[in-house]
ROTOR-349329 format. One record per residue (C-alpha): residue number from 1; residue in one letter; x, y, z. Coordinates in pm, whole numbers, always signed. Each point is the difference from the previous one (the first is absolute). Layout:
BEGIN
+-----+--------+--------+--------+--------+
! num ! residu !      X !      Y !      Z !
+-----+--------+--------+--------+--------+
! NUM !      a !      X !      Y !      Z !
...
+-----+--------+--------+--------+--------+
! end
This chain:
BEGIN
+-----+--------+--------+--------+--------+
! num ! residu !      X !      Y !      Z !
+-----+--------+--------+--------+--------+
!   1 !      m !  +1917 !  +1175 !  +1185 !
!   2 !      k !   -305 !    +47 !   +223 !
!   3 !      i !   -319 !    -60 !   -195 !
!   4 !      i !   -368 !    +25 !    +88 !
!   5 !      f !   -255 !   -166 !   -226 !
!   6 !      l !   -336 !   +178 !    +17 !
!   7 !      c !   -305 !   -193 !   -121 !
!   8 !      g !   -370 !    -53 !    +65 !
!   9 !      g !    -20 !   -339 !   +173 !
!  10 !      l !   +228 !   -283 !   +106 !
!  11 !      e !   -216 !   -301 !    +84 !
!  12 !      p !   +206 !   -309 !    -99 !
!  13 !      g !   -158 !   -192 !   -286 !
!  14 !      r !   -277 !   +259 !    -40 !
!  15 !      d !   +183 !   +286 !   -165 !
!  16 !      g !   +223 !    -62 !   -300 !
!  17 !      v !   +191 !   +325 !    +37 !
!  18 !      g !    +45 !    -68 !   +371 !
!  19 !      d !   +146 !   -344 !    -72 !
!  20 !      y !   +226 !   +158 !   -263 !
!  21 !      i !   +129 !   +253 !   +253 !
!  22 !      r !    +68 !   -265 !   +262 !
!  23 !      r !   +217 !   -203 !   -237 !
!  24 !      l !   +181 !   +309 !   -128 !
!  25 !      a !    +59 !   +120 !   +357 !
!  26 !      d !   +140 !   -340 !   +100 !
!  27 !      e !   +247 !     +7 !   -288 !
!  28 !      l !   +107 !   +359 !    +68 !
!  29 !      i !    +64 !    -92 !   +363 !
!  30 !      h !   +210 !   -290 !   -125 !
!  31 !      q !   +197 !   +247 !   -214 !
!  32 !      g !    +77 !   +213 !   +306 !
!  33 !      h !   -265 !   +274 !     -5 !
!  34 !      d !   -230 !   +117 !   +279 !
!  35 !      v !   -365 !    -44 !    -97 !
!  36 !      g !   -337 !    +93 !   +147 !
!  37 !      v !   -350 !    -34 !   -140 !
!  38 !      l !   -293 !   +234 !    +66 !
!  39 !      a !   -351 !   -119 !    -93 !
!  40 !      f !   -193 !   +328 !     +6 !
!  41 !      n !   -352 !   -129 !    -77 !
!  42 !      d !    -18 !   -361 !   +119 !
!  43 !      h !   -346 !   -160 !    -14 !
!  44 !      f !   +107 !   -310 !   +191 !
!  45 !      v !    +82 !   +162 !   +335 !
!  46 !      n !   -227 !   +197 !   +234 !
!  47 !      k !   +277 !   +144 !   +216 !
!  48 !      e !   +357 !   +107 !    -66 !
!  49 !      f !   +216 !   -306 !    -46 !
!  50 !      f !   +375 !    -28 !    +41 !
!  51 !      d !   +186 !   -301 !   -129 !
!  52 !      v !   +363 !    -95 !    -35 !
!  53 !      h !    +91 !   -241 !   -276 !
!  54 !      n !   +342 !   -157 !    +41 !
!  55 !      p !    +98 !   -180 !   -322 !
!  56 !      h !   +374 !    +35 !    +67 !
!  57 !      e !   +210 !   +148 !   +279 !
!  58 !      k !   -158 !   +341 !    -56 !
!  59 !      k !   -368 !    +81 !    +39 !
!  60 !      v !   -275 !   +148 !   -217 !
!  61 !      t !   -218 !   +228 !   +213 !
!  62 !      i !   -365 !    +14 !   -101 !
!  63 !      f !   -264 !   +254 !   +106 !
!  64 !      r !   -359 !    -55 !   -113 !
!  65 !      i !   -259 !   +276 !    +45 !
!  66 !      p !   -374 !    -86 !    -16 !
!  67 !      s !   -200 !   +139 !   -290 !
!  68 !      g !   -279 !    +66 !   +250 !
!  69 !      w !   +191 !   +277 !   +174 !
!  70 !      n !    -74 !   +358 !   -101 !
!  71 !      n !   +251 !   +175 !   -224 !
!  72 !      s !   +138 !   +224 !   +273 !
!  73 !      k !    +81 !   -290 !   +230 !
!  74 !      r !   +154 !   -211 !   -277 !
!  75 !      l !   +219 !   +289 !   -118 !
!  76 !      k !   +118 !    +87 !   +350 !
!  77 !      q !   +100 !   -356 !    +88 !
!  78 !      a !   +159 !    -69 !   -339 !
!  79 !      r !   +208 !   +318 !     +6 !
!  80 !      k !   +115 !    -70 !   +356 !
!  81 !      w !   +116 !   -349 !    -98 !
!  82 !      l !   +176 !   +128 !   -314 !
!  83 !      e !   +191 !   +256 !   +204 !
!  84 !      l !   +111 !   -268 !   +246 !
!  85 !      f !   +127 !   -220 !   -284 !
!  86 !      n !   +148 !   +299 !   -187 !
!  87 !      p !    +41 !   -167 !   -341 !
!  88 !      d !   +230 !   +108 !   -280 !
!  89 !      i !   -287 !    -53 !   -241 !
!  90 !      i !   -372 !    -83 !     +5 !
!  91 !      s !   -119 !   -234 !   -274 !
!  92 !      l !   -368 !    +45 !    -81 !
!  93 !      q !   -146 !   -324 !   -139 !
!  94 !      f !   -295 !   +145 !   -187 !
!  95 !      v !   -335 !   -163 !    -68 !
!  96 !      s !   -289 !   +247 !     +3 !
!  97 !      y !   -249 !   -256 !   +135 !
!  98 !      a !   +229 !    -75 !   +293 !
!  99 !      f !    -58 !   +352 !   +130 !
! 100 !      n !   -363 !    +43 !   -103 !
! 101 !      k !   -258 !   -273 !    -63 !
! 102 !      k !   -132 !   +185 !   -308 !
! 103 !      g !   +347 !    +54 !   -140 !
! 104 !      l !    -27 !   +377 !    +34 !
! 105 !      p !   +229 !   +103 !   +290 !
! 106 !      f !    -63 !   +376 !    -23 !
! 107 !      t !   +150 !    +76 !   +343 !
! 108 !      l !   +304 !   -225 !    -41 !
! 109 !      i !   +226 !   +256 !   -167 !
! 110 !      r !    -40 !   +249 !   +281 !
! 111 !      q !    +53 !   -274 !   +258 !
! 112 !      l !   +315 !   -129 !   -171 !
! 113 !      k !   +138 !   +353 !    -32 !
! 114 !      f !    -24 !    +28 !   +380 !
! 115 !      l !   +140 !   -349 !    +66 !
! 116 !      i !   +294 !    +21 !   -239 !
! 117 !      k !   +101 !   +362 !    +71 !
! 118 !      g !   +375 !    +16 !    +58 !
! 119 !      y !    +70 !   -345 !   -149 !
! 120 !      r !   +104 !   -123 !   -343 !
! 121 !      c !   -278 !   -187 !   -178 !
! 122 !      h !    -26 !   -287 !   -249 !
! 123 !      i !   -317 !   -127 !   -170 !
! 124 !      m !    -72 !   -349 !   -129 !
! 125 !      f !   -318 !     -6 !   -207 !
! 126 !      h !   -158 !   -345 !    +32 !
! 127 !      e !   -325 !   +127 !   -156 !
! 128 !      l !    -89 !   +308 !   -204 !
! 129 !      w !   -357 !    +63 !   -109 !
! 130 !      i !   -295 !   -198 !   -129 !
! 131 !      g !   -158 !    +48 !   -343 !
! 132 !      m !   +309 !    -73 !   -210 !
! 133 !      d !   -168 !   -287 !   -185 !
! 134 !      i !   -150 !    +98 !   -335 !
! 135 !      n !   -321 !   -171 !   +112 !
! 136 !      s !    -24 !   +190 !   +330 !
! 137 !      s !   -332 !   +153 !    +99 !
! 138 !      r !    -52 !   +377 !     +9 !
! 139 !      k !    -10 !    -12 !   +380 !
! 140 !      e !   +335 !   -179 !    +14 !
! 141 !      r !   +155 !   +254 !   -237 !
! 142 !      v !   -127 !   +292 !   +208 !
! 143 !      i !   +129 !   -150 !   +325 !
! 144 !      g !   +329 !    -82 !   -173 !
! 145 !      y !    +36 !   +359 !   -119 !
! 146 !      v !    -36 !   +128 !   +356 !
! 147 !      q !   +247 !   -261 !   +126 !
! 148 !      k !   +246 !   +114 !   -266 !
! 149 !      l !    -28 !   +362 !   +116 !
! 150 !      l !    +58 !   -108 !   +360 !
! 151 !      i !   +315 !   -186 !   -102 !
! 152 !      q !   +130 !   +308 !   -181 !
! 153 !      m !    -66 !   +210 !   +309 !
! 154 !      l !   +161 !   -262 !   +224 !
! 155 !      v !   +328 !     -1 !   -192 !
! 156 !      k !     +4 !   +380 !    -34 !
! 157 !      t !    -58 !    +46 !   +374 !
! 158 !      l !   +235 !   -266 !   +140 !
! 159 !      k !   +284 !    +59 !   -249 !
! 160 !      p !   +139 !   -354 !    +31 !
! 161 !      v !   +369 !    -64 !    -60 !
! 162 !      a !    -95 !   -312 !   -196 !
! 163 !      v !   -316 !   -157 !   -144 !
! 164 !      h !    -45 !   -366 !    -92 !
! 165 !      t !   -267 !   -223 !   -147 !
! 166 !      q !     -1 !   -365 !   -100 !
! 167 !      t !   -168 !    -14 !   -341 !
! 168 !      a !    +89 !   +141 !   -339 !
! 169 !      l !   -361 !   +121 !    -32 !
! 170 !      y !    +11 !   +201 !   +321 !
! 171 !      q !   +343 !   +138 !    -86 !
! 172 !      a !   -131 !   +120 !   -337 !
! 173 !      q !   -306 !   +160 !   +162 !
! 174 !      l !   +206 !   +187 !   +260 !
! 175 !      l !   +247 !   +119 !   -262 !
! 176 !      k !   -292 !   +150 !   -194 !
! 177 !      l !    -73 !   +208 !   +311 !
! 178 !      g !   +357 !   +128 !     +1 !
! 179 !      i !    +98 !   -210 !   +304 !
! 180 !      e !   +351 !   -141 !     -8 !
! 181 !      v !    -52 !   -364 !    +93 !
! 182 !      r !   +222 !   -306 !     +3 !
! 183 !      y !    -94 !   -364 !    -44 !
! 184 !      l !    +44 !   -220 !   +309 !
! 185 !      p !    -92 !   -367 !    -56 !
! 186 !      i !   -226 !   -170 !   +247 !
! 187 !      f !    +81 !   -323 !   +181 !
! 188 !      g !   -222 !   -274 !   +137 !
! 189 !      n !   -137 !     +0 !   +354 !
! 190 !      i !    +55 !   -376 !    +48 !
! 191 !      p !   +358 !   -103 !    +82 !
! 192 !      i !   +111 !   -313 !   -183 !
! 193 !      s !    -13 !   -307 !   +223 !
! 194 !      k !   +334 !   -124 !   +129 !
! 195 !      k !    -79 !   -331 !   -164 !
! 196 !      s !   +166 !    -39 !   -338 !
! 197 !      s !   -233 !    +75 !   -288 !
! 198 !      q !   +157 !   -287 !   -192 !
! 199 !      a !    -77 !   -241 !   +282 !
! 200 !      i !   -352 !   +117 !    +65 !
! 201 !      r !   -124 !    +42 !   -358 !
! 202 !      k !   -124 !   -334 !   -129 !
! 203 !      n !    +81 !   -138 !   -343 !
! 204 !      e !   -307 !    +74 !   -210 !
! 205 !      d !    +84 !   -252 !   -271 !
! 206 !      e !     -2 !   -281 !   +256 !
! 207 !      k !   -309 !    +99 !   +192 !
! 208 !      k !   -204 !   +114 !   -303 !
! 209 !      t !   -150 !   +282 !   +204 !
! 210 !      i !    +25 !   +372 !    -57 !
! 211 !      y !    -69 !   +235 !   +288 !
! 212 !      l !   -122 !   +351 !    -77 !
! 213 !      v !    -14 !   +250 !   +284 !
! 214 !      i !   -174 !   +332 !    +66 !
! 215 !      f !   +152 !   +183 !   +294 !
! 216 !      g !   -185 !   +296 !   +152 !
! 217 !      g !   -286 !   +214 !   -125 !
! 218 !      i !   -184 !    -93 !   -320 !
! 219 !      h !   -111 !   +298 !   -207 !
! 220 !      p !   -320 !     +3 !   -209 !
! 221 !      g !    +13 !    +13 !   -378 !
! 222 !      a !   +152 !   -336 !    -87 !
! 223 !      d !   -169 !   -234 !   -248 !
! 224 !      v !    +19 !   -288 !   +247 !
! 225 !      s !   -234 !   -234 !   -187 !
! 226 !      q !   +197 !    +16 !   -324 !
! 227 !      f !   +327 !    -52 !   +183 !
! 228 !      a !   -134 !   -297 !   +198 !
! 229 !      e !   -138 !   -165 !   -314 !
! 230 !      e !   +335 !    +34 !   -176 !
! 231 !      v !   +184 !   -145 !   +300 !
! 232 !      a !   -245 !   -294 !     +4 !
! 233 !      v !    +63 !    -70 !   -370 !
! 234 !      y !   +377 !    +13 !    +53 !
! 235 !      s !    -31 !   -232 !   +300 !
! 236 !      k !   -190 !   -257 !   -207 !
! 237 !      e !   +223 !    +23 !   -308 !
! 238 !      k !   +325 !    -32 !   +199 !
! 239 !      s !   -137 !   -251 !   +252 !
! 240 !      v !   +111 !   +211 !   +294 !
! 241 !      q !   -190 !   +108 !   +308 !
! 242 !      i !    -13 !   +375 !    +51 !
! 243 !      i !    -81 !   +127 !   +349 !
! 244 !      l !    -60 !   +362 !    +91 !
! 245 !      r !    +89 !   +113 !   +352 !
! 246 !      l !   -126 !   +324 !   +154 !
! 247 !      i !   +204 !   +125 !   +293 !
! 248 !      g !    -29 !   +315 !   +207 !
! 249 !      r !   -290 !   +245 !    +14 !
! 250 !      t !   -133 !    -32 !   -354 !
! 251 !      g !   -322 !   +201 !    +51 !
! 252 !      k !   -350 !    -17 !   -148 !
! 253 !      e !   +119 !   -100 !   -349 !
! 254 !      q !   +102 !   -336 !   +143 !
! 255 !      a !   -358 !   -124 !    -49 !
! 256 !      h !    +19 !    +61 !   -378 !
! 257 !      w !   +320 !   -202 !    -29 !
! 258 !      i !   -141 !   -287 !   +206 !
! 259 !      s !   -311 !    -12 !   -218 !
! 260 !      a !   +186 !    +19 !   -332 !
! 261 !      w !   +265 !   -252 !   +101 !
! 262 !      s !   -255 !   -248 !   +134 !
! 263 !      s !   -222 !    +39 !   -309 !
! 264 !      a !   +297 !    -91 !   -218 !
! 265 !      g !    +54 !   -317 !   +202 !
! 266 !      l !   +325 !   +120 !   +152 !
! 267 !      t !   +128 !    -26 !   +356 !
! 268 !      i !    +33 !   +312 !   +217 !
! 269 !      q !   +149 !    +16 !   +348 !
! 270 !      l !    -75 !   +285 !   +245 !
! 271 !      l !   +291 !    +43 !   +239 !
! 272 !      g !   -102 !   +333 !   +152 !
! 273 !      e !   +230 !   +215 !   +212 !
! 274 !      q !   +328 !   -167 !    +93 !
! 275 !      t !   +333 !    +84 !   +161 !
! 276 !      p !   +275 !   +142 !   -223 !
! 277 !      d !   +191 !   -329 !    +23 !
! 278 !      r !   -306 !   -198 !   -113 !
! 279 !      i !    -68 !   +245 !   -285 !
! 280 !      s !   +361 !    -33 !   -112 !
! 281 !      e !    -27 !   -378 !    +10 !
! 282 !      v !   -315 !     +6 !   -216 !
! 283 !      l !   +162 !   +234 !   -253 !
! 284 !      l !   +309 !   -218 !    -19 !
! 285 !      k !   -218 !   -305 !    -69 !
! 286 !      s !   -199 !   +177 !   -273 !
! 287 !      s !    +56 !     +3 !   -375 !
! 288 !      i !   -154 !   +332 !   -109 !
! 289 !      g !   -117 !   +310 !   +180 !
! 290 !      i !   -326 !   +168 !   -104 !
! 291 !      t !    -68 !   +372 !    +39 !
! 292 !      t !   -306 !   +210 !    -82 !
! 293 !      t !   +191 !   +329 !    +25 !
! 294 !      p !    +12 !   +181 !   -338 !
! 295 !      m !   +327 !    -36 !   -191 !
! 296 !      a !    +69 !   +373 !    +28 !
! 297 !      l !    -12 !    -30 !   +380 !
! 298 !      v !   +164 !   -336 !    +75 !
! 299 !      e !   +320 !   +179 !   +101 !
! 300 !      k !   -177 !   +131 !   +309 !
! 301 !      s !   -136 !   -335 !   +114 !
! 302 !      g !   +174 !   -150 !   +302 !
! 303 !      s !   -173 !   -330 !    -72 !
! 304 !      v !   +140 !    -10 !   -355 !
! 305 !      a !   +344 !    +89 !   +133 !
! 306 !      a !    -22 !   -281 !   +256 !
! 307 !      m !    -94 !   -255 !   -267 !
! 308 !      l !   +285 !   +110 !   -228 !
! 309 !      e !   +246 !    -12 !   +289 !
! 310 !      h !   -108 !   -359 !    +64 !
! 311 !      g !    +89 !    -93 !   -359 !
! 312 !      l !   -353 !     +1 !   -141 !
! 313 !      p !    -96 !   +131 !   -342 !
! 314 !      v !   -314 !   +211 !    +34 !
! 315 !      l !   -307 !     -7 !   -224 !
! 316 !      c !   -203 !   +322 !     +2 !
! 317 !      v !   -368 !    -94 !    -35 !
! 318 !      r !   -177 !   +329 !    -42 !
! 319 !      s !   -225 !   +155 !   -263 !
! 320 !      s !   +122 !   +308 !   -182 !
! 321 !      w !   +123 !   +281 !   +227 !
! 322 !      k !   +182 !   +277 !   -179 !
! 323 !      a !   +114 !   +334 !   +134 !
! 324 !      r !    -69 !   +300 !   -220 !
! 325 !      g !   +315 !   +114 !   -180 !
! 326 !      f !   +220 !   -286 !   +123 !
! 327 !      e !   +132 !   -310 !   -171 !
! 328 !      i !   +186 !   -285 !   +169 !
! 329 !      t !   +339 !    -18 !   -172 !
! 330 !      d !   +205 !   -219 !   +233 !
! 331 !      a !   -215 !   -281 !   +135 !
! 332 !      s !   +192 !   -263 !   +196 !
! 333 !      s !    +58 !   -330 !   -180 !
! 334 !      k !    -93 !   -165 !   +330 !
! 335 !      i !   -355 !   +141 !    -20 !
! 336 !      i !   -234 !   -103 !   -281 !
! 337 !      e !   -331 !   +168 !    -70 !
! 338 !      y !   -268 !   -265 !    -47 !
! 339 !      r !   -180 !     -5 !   -331 !
! 340 !      k !   -225 !   -272 !   -131 !
! 341 !      g !   +217 !   -287 !   -117 !
! 342 !      n !   +330 !    +88 !   +171 !
! 343 !      f !    -24 !   -187 !   +331 !
! 344 !      g !   +258 !   -257 !   -109 !
! 345 !      e !   +248 !   +277 !    -76 !
! 346 !      c !    +40 !    +76 !   +369 !
! 347 !      l !    +87 !   -363 !    +74 !
! 348 !      t !   +309 !    +27 !   -222 !
! 349 !      n !   +123 !   +307 !   +187 !
! 350 !      k !    +86 !   -164 !   +332 !
! 351 !      n !   +376 !    -26 !     +4 !
! 352 !      f !   +133 !   +308 !   +172 !
! 353 !      i !   +153 !    +63 !   +339 !
! 354 !      g !   -191 !   +203 !   +256 !
! 355 !      g !   +148 !   +193 !   +290 !
! 356 !      s !    -82 !   +320 !   +183 !
! 357 !      p !   +137 !   +341 !   -111 !
! 358 !      l !    -59 !   +141 !   +351 !
! 359 !      s !   +366 !    +66 !    +79 !
! 360 !      v !    +66 !   +170 !   -334 !
! 361 !      v !   -320 !   +209 !    +19 !
! 362 !      s !    +85 !   +110 !   +355 !
! 363 !      s !   +346 !   +116 !   -107 !
! 364 !      q !   -150 !   +181 !   -299 !
! 365 !      f !   -248 !   +172 !   +233 !
! 366 !      i !   +280 !   +123 !   +230 !
! 367 !      d !   +219 !   +115 !   -288 !
! 368 !      s !   -282 !   +218 !   -135 !
! 369 !      l !    -37 !   +174 !   +336 !
! 370 !      q !   +367 !    +85 !    +23 !
+-----+--------+--------+--------+--------+
! end
């Protein structure tokens, strides 16, 4: 099958959806398909950029179009490239903010109608709309309502042969709109190091040290001080050292975690941006992964997926975030929502085998298109 993935941007390590597409494309090439990727609104290039990624014997062709170009020029070049590739299907990897900085891509539907004309279409919804949280502001709810209408129009106009999303919440929301949507699990963007996880992960009982790790962006809304104080008490009671490592681009919230952790007398290590191999090594050497993504949305987190694939239980440290009209009914036993007093619970949930579902997810993706 000849497949084109259409997305906003593709800068490695700077765009989660872009990294997701690159890994999926690599696996599909490995399974014998022809794959190309079109970044239609790339903020990290100032001129058209061709690239050929060669993970196996076959190649993934990449075409990145600058966001700074006017719409007419972007459409003309994108359509010309699509016609040269002549795919069997175009897979739109949808995030509204990838196509418009305010998350309101009013012209996108008309543009996509022109680009996709004559081709079969698939849509993967990585994001839907803001304002789902019961505590959302009026402004967020209004913007979210408009985003919802745009999504309805998008599906009605493009008439996709298949629609996917990666969270039960998003699937429920799309079904309410009358959109037939299937669940497609996400996978991590960090390949597991070739080194054996059993060889690289140290014996915690012998070293009396527990490594916690936060990988990627830290979201606001976590009660960091309470969490740090509880970890400090546990560390003292059990006579173990607990070290928190921050790796990747963690963002502005990093300062809050540094302050809270230091105030509690705990050690924190800032590792910053690293290569995928180094990130994998750090994850394999860790004891517990920490996420600040709400429980209802952890299924969409590539960072959470990467930690689980590396055999880490994940502790969700986030204050209440609840979507209107939705209840979590099937939370993973590998992910525990932090509540005051339950830190130790996560430490007893460490014995499971990781591993990437990339191959299975890729096959599931292809099957749905056929």
